[in-house]
C-alpha positions in Angstrom: 45.7 -14.6 -1.6 43.9 -11.5 -2.6 46.9 -10.2 -4.7 47.1 -13.2 -6.9 45.1 -14.6 -9.6 45.2 -17.8 -11.9 47.4 -15.8 -14.4 50.0 -14.8 -11.7 50.5 -18.5 -10.5 49.9 -20.6 -13.6 49.7 -20.4 -17.3 46.0 -19.3 -17.4 44.8 -16.2 -19.0 42.4 -15.4 -16.0 43.7 -12.3 -14.5 40.7 -11.8 -12.0 42.2 -11.8 -8.5 41.0 -14.5 -5.9 38.4 -13.5 -3.3 39.6 -14.8 0.2 37.6 -13.8 3.2 39.1 -13.9 6.7 37.4 -13.8 10.0 39.6 -14.2 13.1 41.1 -17.7 12.4 38.6 -18.7 9.6 39.7 -18.4 5.9 37.0 -18.7 3.4 37.5 -18.9 -0.5 34.7 -17.7 -2.7 35.1 -18.5 -6.3 33.3 -19.1 -9.5 33.5 -22.6 -10.9 35.2 -21.7 -14.3 37.9 -23.9 -15.9 40.5 -25.0 -13.3 40.1 -21.8 -11.1 38.9 -23.8 -8.0 41.9 -26.1 -8.1 44.4 -23.2 -8.7 42.9 -21.2 -5.8 43.2 -24.1 -3.4 46.8 -24.7 -4.5 47.6 -21.1 -4.0 46.2 -21.1 -0.5 48.4 -24.2 0.4 51.5 -22.6 -1.0 50.9 -19.4 0.8 50.5 -21.3 4.2 53.7 -23.4 3.6 55.6 -20.2 2.8 54.4 -18.3 5.7 53.8 -21.0 8.5 56.2 -23.7 7.5 55.9 -27.3 6.2 53.9 -28.6 9.2 51.1 -25.9 8.9 48.9 -28.1 6.5 46.2 -30.0 8.5 43.9 -31.8 6.1 41.2 -32.2 8.6 40.7 -28.4 8.7 40.0 -28.1 5.0 36.5 -28.6 3.5 35.7 -29.6 0.0 34.4 -27.0 -2.6 30.7 -26.9 -2.4 27.8 -24.5 -3.3 26.0 -25.3 0.0 28.3 -24.9 2.9 28.2 -23.8 6.7 30.6 -21.0 7.4 30.8 -18.3 10.1 28.0 -20.1 11.9 25.6 -19.5 8.9 24.5 -21.9 5.9 25.3 -20.3 2.6 23.8 -21.5 -0.8 25.7 -19.9 -3.7 23.2 -21.3 -6.3 20.1 -19.9 -4.7 22.2 -16.9 -3.3 20.6 -17.2 0.1 21.8 -17.6 3.6 20.1 -19.5 6.6 20.4 -19.7 10.3 21.0 -23.4 11.3 18.1 -24.8 13.3 20.5 -25.9 16.2 21.6 -22.3 16.7 18.0 -21.0 16.6 17.1 -23.6 19.3 20.2 -22.5 21.5 19.4 -18.8 21.1 15.8 -19.4 22.1 16.6 -21.5 25.2 18.9 -18.7 26.4 16.3 -16.0 25.8 13.6 -17.9 27.6 15.9 -18.6 30.6 16.9 -15.1 31.0 13.2 -13.9 30.8 12.3 -16.4 33.5 15.1 -15.4 35.9 14.6 -11.7 35.3 18.3 -10.9 35.9 21.6 -11.9 34.5 25.3 -11.8 34.9 27.8 -10.3 32.6 28.8 -13.8 31.6 25.1 -14.8 30.8 24.8 -11.6 28.8 27.8 -12.5 26.8 26.5 -16.0 25.9 23.1 -14.6 25.0 24.6 -11.9 22.7 26.8 -14.5 21.2 23.7 -16.7 20.3 21.7 -13.6 19.0 24.5 -12.2 16.8 23.2 -14.4 13.8 19.8 -13.0 14.1 21.2 -9.4 14.1 23.3 -10.2 11.2 20.5 -11.6 9.0 17.7 -9.2 10.2 18.5 -5.5 10.0 15.5 -4.9 12.3 17.2 -6.8 15.1 20.3 -4.5 15.3 18.9 -1.7 17.4 17.3 -4.2 20.0 20.6 -6.1 20.0 22.5 -2.9 20.8 20.3 -2.1 23.8 21.0 -5.6 25.4 24.6 -4.8 24.6 24.5 -1.5 26.5 23.1 -3.3 29.6 25.7 -6.1 29.3 28.5 -3.4 29.1 27.1 -1.5 32.2 26.7 -4.9 34.3 29.0 -5.4 37.2 31.9 -7.9 36.8 30.5 -10.2 39.6 26.9 -10.8 40.6 23.8 -10.3 38.6 21.8 -7.2 37.5 18.0 -6.8 37.0 16.8 -6.6 33.4 15.6 -3.2 32.6 12.1 -2.7 31.2 13.5 -2.0 27.7 15.6 -5.2 27.8 12.6 -7.4 28.8 10.7 -5.9 25.9 13.5 -6.6 23.4 13.9 -10.1 24.7 10.2 -10.9 24.2 10.6 -9.3 20.7 13.6 -11.7 20.0 11.5 -14.6 21.4 8.8 -13.9 18.8 11.4 -13.7 16.0 13.0 -17.1 17.0 9.7 -18.7 17.3 7.9 -17.5 14.2 10.4 -15.5 12.0 11.6 -16.6 8.6 15.2 -17.3 9.3 16.0 -19.7 6.5 16.8 -19.0 2.8 17.2 -15.3 3.1 18.2 -13.7 -0.2 21.6 -12.2 -0.3 20.4 -9.0 -2.1 18.5 -8.0 1.0 21.9 -6.9 2.6 22.2 -4.2 -0.2 20.4 -1.0 -0.8 20.0 -1.3 -4.7 16.9 -3.4 -4.8 13.8 -2.3 -6.7 10.5 -2.3 -4.7 7.8 -4.7 -5.4 5.2 -2.6 -3.6 5.0 1.2 -3.3 2.7 2.8 -0.8 1.6 6.5 -0.3 0.6 7.5 3.2 -0.3 10.3 5.4 -1.7 11.1 8.9 -3.5 14.1 10.2 -5.1 15.1 13.5 -8.3 13.2 12.5 -7.1 9.9 11.0 -4.5 8.0 9.0 -4.4 6.5 5.4 -2.3 4.4 3.2 -2.8 4.0 -0.5 -1.7 1.1 -2.6 -2.2 2.2 -6.2 -1.2 -1.0 -7.9 -3.9 -3.0 -6.2 -6.4 -0.1 -6.0 -6.7 -0.7 -2.2 -6.4 1.7 0.7 -6.4 1.6 4.5 -8.3 4.4 6.4 -8.4 4.7 10.1 -10.1 7.4 12.1 -8.7 8.0 15.6 -10.7 7.2 18.6 -11.6 9.5 21.5 -8.5 8.3 23.5 -6.1 9.1 20.6 -7.7 12.4 19.9 -7.2 13.3 23.6 -3.5 12.4 23.3 -3.4 14.6 20.2 -5.1 17.6 21.6 -3.9 17.4 25.2 -0.2 16.4 25.1 0.7 14.7 28.4 3.5 16.2 30.5 4.7 12.6 31.2 4.6 9.5 29.2 5.0 9.0 25.5 3.7 11.6 23.0 1.2 10.6 20.3 2.7 13.2 17.9 2.3 13.6 14.1 5.6 11.9 13.8 4.3 8.7 15.7 1.1 8.9 13.7 3.0 8.9 10.3 5.0 6.2 11.6 1.9 4.1 12.5 0.9 4.2 8.8 3.9 2.1 7.9 3.1 -0.4 10.7 -0.6 -0.6 9.8 0.3 -1.3 6.1 2.7 -4.3 6.8 0.3 -6.0 9.2 -2.9 -5.3 7.3 -1.5 -6.4 3.8 1.3 -8.7 5.1 -0.7 -11.9 4.8 -1.7 -11.0 1.2 1.8 -10.2 0.2 3.0 -13.5 1.7 0.6 -15.5 -0.5 1.4 -13.5 -3.6 5.1 -13.7 -3.0 5.1 -17.5 -2.8 7.9 -17.5 -0.2 10.3 -15.0 -1.9 11.5 -11.9 -0.3 9.4 -8.8 -1.0 10.7 -5.2 -0.9 8.1 -2.6 0.3 8.8 1.1 -0.2 6.7 3.7 1.8 6.4 7.3 0.7 5.7 9.7 3.5 5.9 13.4 3.8 7.1 13.2 7.4 10.9 13.2 7.5 11.1 12.0 11.2 8.9 8.8 10.3 11.1 8.1 7.4 14.2 8.3 9.5 12.7 6.3 12.4 11.8 3.5 9.9 15.0 3.4 8.0 17.3 3.8 11.1 15.0 1.9 13.5 15.8 4.4 16.1 13.6 6.7 18.1 13.4 8.1 21.6 9.6 7.9 21.7 8.1 4.7 23.4 5.4 4.5 20.9 7.8 4.6 17.9 10.0 2.0 19.5 7.1 -0.5 19.7 6.2 0.4 16.1 9.7 -0.5 15.1 9.4 -3.7 16.9 6.1 -4.3 15.0 7.8 -3.5 11.6 10.8 -5.7 12.4 8.5 -8.6 13.4 6.5 -8.1 10.3 9.7 -8.4 8.1 10.8 -11.5 9.8 7.3 -13.1 9.8 6.2 -12.2 6.3 9.7 -12.2 4.7 9.5 -8.5 3.9 12.2 -5.7 3.6 10.5 -2.3 4.5 12.1 1.0 3.6 10.8 4.6 3.6 11.4 7.7 1.5 10.3 11.3 1.6 7.7 12.9 -0.6 6.9 16.6 -0.3 3.7 17.2 1.5 2.6 19.7 -1.2 2.2 16.9 -3.7 1.1 14.0 -1.4 -2.6 15.2 -2.2 -4.7 12.0 -2.3 -3.2 10.5 0.9 -3.7 13.8 2.5 -7.4 13.9 1.5 -7.9 10.3 2.6 -6.5 11.0 6.2 -9.0 14.1 6.5 -11.9 12.5 4.7 -14.3 13.1 7.5 -14.3 16.9 6.9 -15.0 19.0 3.8 -13.6 19.6 1.2 -11.6 16.4 1.7 -14.6 14.2 2.0 -16.0 14.9 -1.5 -12.6 14.7 -3.1 -11.7 11.5 -1.4 -15.1 9.7 -2.0 -15.0 10.7 -5.7 -11.4 9.4 -6.1 -12.0 6.1 -4.2 -15.3 5.1 -5.7 -13.6 2.2 -7.5 -11.0 1.4 -4.8 -11.4 -1.3 -2.1 -10.9 -0.5 1.5 -8.7 -3.0 3.4 -10.1 -3.5 6.9 -7.5 -3.3 9.7 -7.7 -6.2 12.0 -8.9 -5.3 15.5 -5.6 -6.7 17.0 -3.6 -4.3 14.8 -5.6 -1.0 15.5 -3.2 0.1 18.2 0.1 -1.4 17.3 2.0 1.1 19.4 0.7 -0.3 22.7 2.4 -3.8 23.0 1.5 -5.7 19.9 5.0 -7.3 19.6 4.8 -8.9 23.0 1.3 -10.2 22.6 1.7 -11.5 19.1 -0.3 -14.6 18.2 0.7 -16.4 15.0 -2.6 -18.2 14.7 -4.1 -15.0 13.4 -1.5 -14.3 10.8 -1.3 -17.1 8.1 1.4 -16.9 5.6 2.6 -18.8 2.6 4.2 -22.2 3.3 6.0 -24.4 0.9 4.3 -27.8 0.6 7.6 -29.8 1.2 9.1 -27.7 4.0 8.3 -26.9 7.6 7.5 -23.4 8.7 10.6 -21.3 9.2 11.5 -20.8 12.8 11.6 -23.0 15.9 8.2 -24.6 16.2 7.9 -26.1 12.7 4.1 -25.7 12.7 2.4 -26.4 9.5 -0.3 -23.7 9.3 -3.1 -22.3 11.4 -6.5 -23.2 12.4 -8.9 -23.5 9.4 -11.3 -21.1 11.1 -9.1 -18.2 10.8 -9.2 -16.1 7.6 -6.3 -14.4 5.9 -7.2 -11.0 7.5 -7.1 -12.3 11.1 -10.9 -12.6 11.3 -13.1 -15.8 12.0 -13.9 -17.5 8.6 -17.2 -18.7 7.6 -17.7 -22.5 7.7 -17.6 -24.5 4.5 -20.7 -24.6 2.2 -21.9 -21.2 3.6 -23.8 -19.5 0.8 -23.3 -15.8 0.3 -24.6 -13.4 -2.2 -22.6 -10.0 -2.0 -20.8 -8.0 -4.7 -17.9 -7.4 -2.2 -16.9 -11.2 -1.7 -13.8 -12.4 -3.6 -14.1 -14.6 -6.6 -14.0 -18.3 -5.8 -13.3 -21.4 -8.0 -12.9 -24.9 -6.9 -14.6 -28.3 -6.6 -18.1 -29.0 -5.2 -16.7 -29.6 -1.8 -16.1 -25.9 -1.4 -12.3 -26.0 -1.9 -11.1 -22.7 -3.1 -8.1 -22.3 -5.4 -7.5 -18.7 -5.9 -4.3 -17.6 -7.9 -2.9 -14.4 -6.6 -0.3 -12.4 -8.5 1.6 -9.5 -7.1 0.8 -6.4 -9.2 3.6 -4.4 -10.8 4.1 -1.1 -8.7 2.9 2.0 -10.6 5.3 4.3 -12.3 5.7 8.1 -11.4 3.6 9.1 -14.7 0.8 6.7 -13.5 0.5 8.0 -10.0 0.6 11.6 -11.3 -2.0 11.0 -14.1 -4.3 9.3 -11.6 -4.2 12.2 -9.3 -2.6 10.2 -6.3 0.2 12.9 -6.2 0.1 16.3 -7.5 2.3 17.6 -10.4 4.6 20.2 -9.0 7.9 20.7 -10.6 9.4 22.9 -7.9 8.8 20.7 -5.0 8.7 17.3 -6.6 12.2 17.3 -8.2 13.8 15.2 -5.5 10.9 12.9 -5.4 11.2 12.5 -9.2 14.8 11.5 -8.9 14.1 9.0 -6.1 11.5 7.2 -8.2 12.9 4.0 -9.7 12.3 4.5 -13.5 13.3 1.0 -14.2 9.7 -0.1 -13.2 7.4 -0.9 -16.0 5.6 2.3 -17.2 2.0 1.3 -16.4 0.4 4.3 -17.7 -2.8 3.1 -16.3 -2.0 0.2 -14.1 -1.8 -2.6 -16.7 -1.2 -5.5 -14.2 -1.8 -9.2 -14.5 -4.0 -9.1 -11.4 -7.0 -11.6 -11.2 -10.2 -9.7 -11.0 -11.9 -9.5 -7.6 -15.5 -8.1 -7.3 -14.6 -6.6 -4.1 -12.4 -4.0 -5.8 -15.4 -2.8 -7.7 -17.6 -0.2 -6.1 -21.2 0.2 -7.0 -21.8 1.3 -10.6 -24.3 3.7 -12.1 -26.3 0.8 -13.5 -27.2 -0.3 -9.9 -29.6 2.5 -9.3 -30.2 3.9 -12.8 -33.4 1.9 -13.4 -34.7 2.9 -9.9 -33.9 6.7 -9.9 -34.1 7.8 -13.6 -36.7 10.4 -12.7 -34.1 12.1 -10.6 -31.4 12.3 -13.2 -31.1 14.1 -16.6 -30.1 12.4 -19.7 -26.7 14.2 -19.7 -25.8 12.7 -16.4 -26.6 9.2 -17.7 -24.3 9.6 -20.6 -20.9 8.1 -20.0 -19.1 11.0 -21.7 -19.1 13.1 -18.5 -15.7 12.1 -17.1 -13.8 14.4 -14.9 -11.2 15.1 -17.6 -13.9 16.4 -19.9 -15.4 18.7 -17.4 -14.1 21.8 -15.6 -12.4 21.8 -12.3 -12.7 25.3 -11.0 -11.2 27.5 -13.7 -9.2 24.7 -15.0 -10.3 23.2 -18.5 -8.2 20.6 -20.1 -7.0 21.5 -23.7 -8.5 18.2 -25.0 -11.9 18.7 -23.2 -14.7 18.0 -25.7 -15.9 21.0 -27.7 -19.0 21.5 -29.8 -16.9 21.1 -33.0 -15.9 17.8 -31.8 -19.4 16.3 -32.1 -21.2 15.6 -35.4 -24.5 13.8 -36.2 -24.7 11.7 -39.3 -27.4 9.7 -41.2 -27.3 6.3 -42.8 -25.0 7.6 -45.6 -22.6 9.1 -43.1 -23.5 12.6 -44.2 -23.7 15.3 -41.5 -27.4 16.3 -40.7 -29.0 18.9 -38.6 -32.4 17.3 -38.1 -32.8 14.9 -35.1 -35.2 12.6 -37.1 -32.6 12.0 -39.7 -29.7 11.1 -37.2 -28.7 7.6 -36.9 -25.4 8.0 -35.2 -23.2 10.5 -33.5 -19.4 10.8 -34.2 -17.2 12.2 -31.5 -13.6 13.2 -31.9 -11.6 12.7 -28.7 -8.5 15.0 -29.2 -6.7 13.5 -26.2 -7.0 12.3 -22.6 -4.8 12.0 -19.5 -3.9 8.5 -20.6 -3.2 9.4 -24.2 0.5 9.7 -23.8 1.3 10.5 -27.5 -1.7 12.8 -28.3 -3.0 10.4 -31.0 -6.7 11.0 -30.2 -9.5 8.8 -31.4 -12.9 8.9 -33.1 -15.9 7.0 -31.9 -19.2 6.3 -33.7 -22.2 5.5 -31.5 -25.7 4.6 -32.9 -29.0 5.0 -31.2 -29.8 2.6 -28.2 -33.5 2.6 -28.9 -34.5 4.1 -25.6 -35.2 7.6 -24.5 -33.7 7.7 -20.9 -30.3 6.4 -22.0 -29.2 6.9 -25.5 -25.6 7.9 -26.7 -27.2 9.9 -29.6 -29.8 11.9 -27.6 -27.5 12.8 -24.9 -25.0 14.7 -27.0 -27.8 16.0 -29.1 -29.4 17.8 -26.0 -25.9 19.0 -25.0 -25.2 20.5 -28.3 -28.6 22.2 -28.5 -28.2 23.6 -25.1 -24.8 24.8 -26.2 -26.3 26.6 -29.1 -29.2 28.1 -27.2 -27.1 30.8 -25.4 -24.8 31.6 -28.3 -21.5 30.0 -26.9 -18.6 29.7 -29.4 -18.2 26.5 -31.3 -14.7 25.9 -29.9 -15.6 26.3 -26.3 -16.3 23.6 -23.8 -19.4 21.5 -24.7 -20.6 20.9 -21.1 -21.6 24.4 -20.0 -24.3 25.7 -17.7 -24.5 29.1 -19.5 -22.2 31.1 -21.8 -19.9 32.1 -18.8 -20.2 29.1 -16.6 -18.7 25.7 -17.3 -20.2 22.5 -15.8 -18.0 21.5 -12.9 -16.9 18.0 -11.8 -18.2 18.6 -8.4 -21.8 19.3 -9.7 -21.8 16.1 -11.5 -20.6 14.2 -8.6 -23.2 15.7 -6.3 -25.9 14.9 -8.7 -24.8 11.2 -9.0 -24.6 11.1 -5.1 -28.1 12.7 -4.9 -29.5 10.1 -7.3 -27.9 7.2 -5.4 -29.3 8.4 -2.1 -32.8 8.6 -3.8 -32.4 5.0 -4.9 -31.5 3.9 -1.3 -27.8 3.5 -2.0 -24.9 4.8 0.0 -23.9 8.0 -1.7 -20.3 7.8 -0.5 -19.8 4.7 -2.8 -20.5 6.7 -5.9 -18.6 9.2 -8.0 -17.7 10.1 -11.6 -16.1 6.7 -12.0 -19.3 5.0 -11.4 -20.4 6.2 -14.9 -17.5 4.2 -16.4 -18.2 1.1 -14.1 -21.8 1.3 -15.2 -21.0 1.4 -18.9 -18.4 -1.5 -18.6 -21.0 -3.6 -16.7 -23.8 -3.0 -19.1 -21.4 -3.9 -22.1 -20.4 -7.1 -20.3 -24.0 -8.2 -19.4 -24.9 -7.5 -23.1 -22.5 -10.2 -24.2 -19.9 -8.0 -25.8 -16.2 -8.7 -25.6 -13.9 -6.2 -23.8 -12.1 -5.7 -27.1 -15.0 -3.6 -28.3 -13.8 -0.8 -26.2 -10.1 -1.3 -26.1 -9.3 1.4 -28.6 -8.5 4.6 -26.8 -6.8 5.9 -23.8 -7.1 3.9 -20.5 -9.5 1.5 -22.2 -6.6 0.1 -24.2 -5.4 -1.7 -21.1 -7.4 -4.1 -19.0 -9.0 -1.4 -17.0 -12.5 -2.1 -18.4 -12.3 -5.5 -16.8 -11.6 -4.0 -13.4 -14.6 -1.7 -13.6 -17.0 -4.6 -14.7 -19.3 -5.8 -11.9 -20.8 -9.2 -12.0 -24.4 -9.1 -10.6 -26.7 -11.8 -9.4 -28.9 -11.8 -12.5 -25.9 -12.7 -14.7 -24.6 -15.5 -12.4 -28.1 -16.9 -11.9 -28.4 -17.9 -15.6 -24.7 -18.7 -16.2 -24.8 -22.4 -15.2 -27.9 -23.1 -17.2 -26.5 -21.5 -20.3 -23.2 -23.4 -19.9 -24.9 -26.7 -19.7 -27.2 -25.8 -22.7 -24.2 -24.9 -24.7 -22.4 -28.2 -23.9 -25.7 -30.1 -24.7 -25.8 -28.4 -28.2 -22.3 -29.2 -28.9 -22.8 -33.0 -28.1 -25.8 -32.9 -30.5 -23.7 -31.5 -33.2 -21.1 -34.3 -32.5 -18.5 -31.9 -30.9 -16.7 -33.1 -27.9 -17.5 -31.1 -24.8 -14.2 -32.1 -23.2 -11.6 -29.2 -23.1 -8.5 -30.0 -25.0 -5.0 -28.8 -24.1 -3.5 -26.0 -25.9 -0.6 -26.4 -28.4 1.6 -25.1 -27.5 27.3 -21.6 -10.1 29.5 -20.4 -7.5 31.5 -22.6 -5.0 32.9 -22.0 -1.5 35.7 -23.6 0.5 36.5 -23.1 4.1 39.6 -23.6 6.2 
């Protein structure tokens, strides 16, 4: 069959060879439904059987009709959806055999063979099942021909893992592309572990996981045990992957709407990368972590892979894992001021100590299609309504809260929430470098650069269709500005002081603002040198880290009418200070004296000090708080975000992510909406919103 094509057996011009698949005594044809190709393929198979086996070899009962949804090799295939499923009866049979063997605690060679035969479909469809299947196979091989052998401790753990998979795993409609290695990741994570803690960063969602090791873990790190598993750096790096999939798994499941998601983890530990990809380790802790990762893949419908990133450039994840000591504390708190920390569920904190055998699905809700039962054996339709998406008890309905860190809600008066979640596009290499997540190092990062999938959308500053969530907004400068103005100078209140316009040690960006970039003009747009005549300031931005093409921009700002926060007075004082010590016009504007540039760290410390004086948590503030405060003030003043979408990162929707909606705004929101509708009805305008204008077949033998 495989040597023939429609052109070789008929008058067709189709020269593409037939695709026959043989497995023992099964013969399967997989062909595209083009022209009469299906009929020619079937006729060719029949002629081949007659020629080889004789005229009595044709048994019509053994032939199936062409179909795009067919059961073959014990699995159900759908060539339209390009998916494969394990039939429910086979899942039930495998589960009953696993349960029976666990209850007996021993098995004969024949029982091992029957069990392995039932589990082969799971091992075929789930890559994470293969290493645990192999260990059962090893005990089967070593079992005596007659009699029974007691199950080993490892076999019991693996059988418990298979039971969880059969009970709760997604074993239906698995996409066929998961069996290849050419998929593009939907989520990319950067992680690191140290002797103090572990951290995982998700740049696309501006979220991070941060865990500080407790006393027991520190004892295992500092005093390695002579016997028992070792809590080595390899295990700790491996733990980061498991923490990520179980902390964010419920969210990814909701965002994916039931489709397979591919997760790529970047780690600077080669052992953790190999253990994750090969699902093989001699360490007992890592074996359990592999069970956890495999269970998450089956439960949340994920495919997890790991890749190596040089430790010399994995800078921000490294700082996050050591953020309890200096200088990492200052670096990390400044970077993460506008990020949201994902809380690790208590049951996930020590995944390496038996999580897979004690797994409780009631704590881990996932997306379910409205018209289908849950994948797996039980067919349950969800979990208790008192369990939240992160595995913690949920507040009762009609519970009123007032916190800037709670998610946006929208729904009816009964309290039903309908929140649309969209999976953000993973950040490109340029984005993670420009944002400081990884360092730019051409010598050590060449392999990493080649491994990056450049087909991913170039989101220079994370342009994602993500619904805004106030929890992702850290406190802004406007929260304490009115309380602590006596502790801050005008220059610190001015939003110009971003880290890229200041000095970092001896490093000064070539596009950093100089004195020649600032001009003061009057009503006639003429440059003046008398403050009384100044009505506006014109600032020329020669570039920024997000200005990929070096276009630059000019911004004109007028007086605010206040002394403590004015975009004209602030640069005026900076320029006058710059002139007072005789600095060159083409030197950095923000200087302490002629030989000392103003450092990013000094501004950050001033902001943290002001926050502390205002009774706020200083760790929640950094240089990004200035940007957040400006965006929030603009929004509260009633201006559209388009007013600032003119340069660098502000051309994207970043301004909306930095905006924080406070209680004072929401307090008057409903009243103003009702008043607006009433005025419309008075004018004869309807207040009712109006709508906008606006395969392959298979045959078996």
